[in-house]
C-alpha positions in Angstrom: 163.7 -58.4 41.9 160.4 -57.7 43.6 159.5 -61.3 43.9 162.9 -62.1 45.5 162.4 -59.2 47.9 159.0 -60.7 48.9 160.5 -64.1 49.6 163.4 -62.5 51.6 160.9 -60.6 53.6 159.0 -63.8 54.4 162.3 -65.6 55.3 163.3 -62.7 57.6 159.8 -62.7 59.2 159.7 -66.5 59.8 163.3 -66.6 61.2 162.6 -63.6 63.5 159.4 -65.1 64.7 161.1 -68.5 65.4 164.1 -66.9 67.2 162.3 -64.1 68.9 164.6 -61.3 67.9 165.9 -59.3 64.9 169.5 -59.8 66.2 169.2 -63.6 66.4 167.5 -63.7 63.0 170.3 -61.5 61.5 173.0 -63.8 62.9 171.2 -66.9 61.5 170.6 -65.3 58.1 174.1 -63.7 57.8 172.6 -60.2 57.6 172.6 -57.1 59.7 169.9 -56.4 62.2 168.9 -53.4 60.2 168.6 -55.4 57.0 166.3 -57.9 58.7 164.2 -55.2 60.3 163.8 -53.3 57.0 162.9 -56.5 55.2 160.2 -57.3 57.7 159.0 -53.7 57.6 158.7 -53.8 53.8 156.7 -57.0 54.1 154.4 -55.4 56.6 153.9 -52.5 54.3 153.1 -54.8 51.3 150.6 -56.8 53.4 149.1 -53.7 55.1 149.4 -55.2 58.6 151.8 -55.2 61.5 153.3 -58.6 62.1 155.3 -57.7 65.3 154.6 -55.6 68.3 157.9 -53.8 68.9 159.2 -52.1 72.0 162.7 -51.2 73.1 163.1 -54.4 75.0 160.8 -56.9 73.5 159.4 -58.3 70.2 156.2 -60.3 70.0 153.9 -61.4 67.2 150.6 -59.5 66.7 147.5 -61.6 66.2 147.9 -60.9 62.4 151.5 -62.0 62.7 150.5 -65.2 64.3 148.0 -65.9 61.6 150.5 -65.1 58.9 153.1 -67.3 60.4 150.8 -70.3 60.5 150.3 -69.9 56.7 153.9 -69.5 55.8 
């Protein structure tokens, strides 16, 4: 189960990075916005880095997020 959770976190991250929002990623993946955000959050915790810079109105990749995306 942990391995599958890891892959779902990567899928959620890549989709969010490509589409630019948790909402759009959730729609594409057939999940809730909350599920996508939590999945990305768990991935960030496992990696020990922040992948996205979040604000109330915007979402952007951090430098660590950009580097991780290149390697996905």
